[in-house]
Structure formats: C-alpha cells, structure tokens
RODO-2510 file (C-alpha; in nm, 4 decimals, decimal comma):
residues 100
     n   res          X          Y          Z
     1     m     1,8724     0,7314    -0,9162
     2     e     1,7003     1,0486    -0,7919
     3     c     1,3698     1,0298    -0,6109
     4     t     1,0763     1,1564    -0,8168
     5     c     0,8491     1,1997    -0,5139
     6     c     0,5821     0,9860    -0,6886
     7     g     0,4618     0,8302    -0,3560
     8     a     0,4602     0,4740    -0,4716
     9     c     0,6930     0,3627    -0,1869
    10     c     0,4317     0,5089     0,0555
    11     v     0,1407     0,3117    -0,0970
    12     a     0,2527    -0,0244    -0,2522
    13     p     0,4700    -0,1979     0,0138
    14     d     0,3582    -0,2746     0,3683
    15     i     0,5399    -0,0604     0,6245
    16     a     0,5498    -0,2371     0,9658
    17     a     0,6842     0,0633     1,1583
    18     l     0,3593     0,2468     1,0559
    19     d     0,1363    -0,0588     1,0681
    20     k     0,0430     0,0188     0,7046
    21     p    -0,0783    -0,2806     0,5020
    22     l     0,0226    -0,3760     0,1585
    23     g    -0,1229    -0,1738    -0,1208
    24     l    -0,2946     0,0855     0,0950
    25     r    -0,1983     0,4596     0,0994
    26     c     0,0070     0,5679     0,4054
    27     p    -0,2078     0,7939     0,6222
    28     h     0,0835     1,0378     0,6315
    29     l     0,1033     1,0707     0,2538
    30     g    -0,0388     1,4089     0,1566
    31     a    -0,2466     1,4858    -0,1477
    32     d     0,0673     1,6143    -0,3149
    33     n     0,2258     1,2685    -0,2604
    34     l     0,4764     1,4071    -0,0001
    35     c     0,5092     1,2838     0,3490
    36     t     0,3364     1,5008     0,6030
    37     v     0,5524     1,3630     0,8926
    38     y     0,8826     1,3732     0,7021
    39     d     1,0833     1,5170     0,9853
    40     r     0,9654     1,2446     1,2217
    41     r     0,9145     0,9550     0,9731
    42     p     1,0340     0,6062     1,0855
    43     q     1,3855     0,4797     1,0158
    44     v     1,2667     0,2465     0,7443
    45     c     1,1406     0,5453     0,5528
    46     r     1,4595     0,7373     0,6185
    47     d     1,6635     0,4537     0,4958
    48     y     1,4724     0,4091     0,1669
    49     a     1,6450     0,5358    -0,1448
    50     a     1,5234     0,5396    -0,4967
    51     d     1,6598     0,2457    -0,6891
    52     e     1,6085     0,0176    -0,9899
    53     v     1,2546    -0,0764    -0,8710
    54     c     1,1554     0,2892    -0,9111
    55     r     1,2663     0,2787    -1,2721
    56     r     1,0920    -0,0593    -1,3352
    57     i     0,7523     0,0622    -1,2040
    58     e     0,7597     0,4018    -1,3689
    59     a     0,4261     0,5170    -1,5057
    60     p     0,2222     0,8334    -1,5540
    61     t     0,0136     0,7972    -1,2462
    62     l     0,0570     0,6815    -0,8853
    63     e    -0,2109     0,4216    -0,9266
    64     e    -0,0264     0,2681    -1,2284
    65     r     0,3020     0,2787    -1,0410
    66     v     0,1456     0,0922    -0,7462
    67     h    -0,0073    -0,1619    -0,9859
    68     n     0,3330    -0,2129    -1,1481
    69     y     0,5009    -0,2579    -0,8054
    70     l     0,2545    -0,5161    -0,6853
    71     a     0,2796    -0,7004    -1,0177
    72     l     0,6552    -0,6983    -1,0140
    73     f     0,6612    -0,8693    -0,6755
    74     q     0,3568    -1,0870    -0,7459
    75     l     0,1571    -0,9246    -0,4756
    76     t    -0,1428    -0,8041    -0,6687
    77     a    -0,3789    -1,0780    -0,5340
    78     e    -0,2643    -1,0299    -0,1733
    79     a    -0,2998    -0,6544    -0,1978
    80     q    -0,6539    -0,6974    -0,3435
    81     a    -0,7553    -0,9241    -0,0523
    82     v    -0,6270    -0,6567     0,1918
    83     r    -0,8334    -0,3860     0,0217
    84     e    -1,1455    -0,6098     0,0058
    85     s    -1,1189    -0,7030     0,3705
    86     g    -1,1138    -0,3382     0,4703
    87     c    -0,8082    -0,3777     0,6835
    88     a    -0,6743    -0,0486     0,8046
    89     s    -0,3632    -0,2063     0,9638
    90     m    -0,1096    -0,4862     0,9081
    91     r    -0,2218    -0,6462     1,2322
    92     m    -0,5745    -0,6677     1,1081
    93     a    -0,4584    -0,8004     0,7725
    94     r    -0,2482    -1,0754     0,9390
    95     a    -0,5268    -1,1807     1,1656
    96     i    -0,7577    -1,2324     0,8717
    97     r    -0,4922    -1,4174     0,6775
    98     e    -0,4185    -1,6504     0,9784
    99     r    -0,7963    -1,7399     1,0072
   100     k    -0,8057    -1,8694     0,6429
***
C-alpha cells in the first residue's frame, strides 16, 4: 500500500523515540501533515510503512483517521485521558497513570 501522507501515524500512536504520547500530534508534524524533521526522523518512523491499518482507518479528515485508529485498537479512553491530563510527553502520561 502506498502512503497517502495523511499524518495519522504521527498523531494516533505513541512514539517512544520522540516521547510523544498516544493521540497527540507529533511536534514535528507540519500543518501540511508532513514531517518537518524527515531527514533526521527516528528509526521507528523510518521503518514504518503504510499497511492494512491505513486502509482500515481511512477517512476524509486527519481527526477522523485518528479517531478510527484509536477505536480500532481500543485506545480511545486512554487517549482521552492523556489529552485531559495535559501530558506533553509519554513520561508525564506514564507517571500520572502509575499514580492512579
């Protein structure tokens, strides 16, 4: 499958190499939904390839694609908790989760 450059893979999943929490936009994702650090992106981003998940979450907007991704993996509630807690990093999100 060819990448559509929708940006969902830079928003929906957590990305440990970038300390990016689940469901939050990567700080390196530009307004055009392209990576602003593409030439020096971490290996996990380099290794990612469009696959069946991309087809399954397809939708007209990035917001809808992210919603579909989180629902597909049953992560909607966890992502909502991250957003509500205001966590800007995975480390912060894990610390809050561990206190509960």
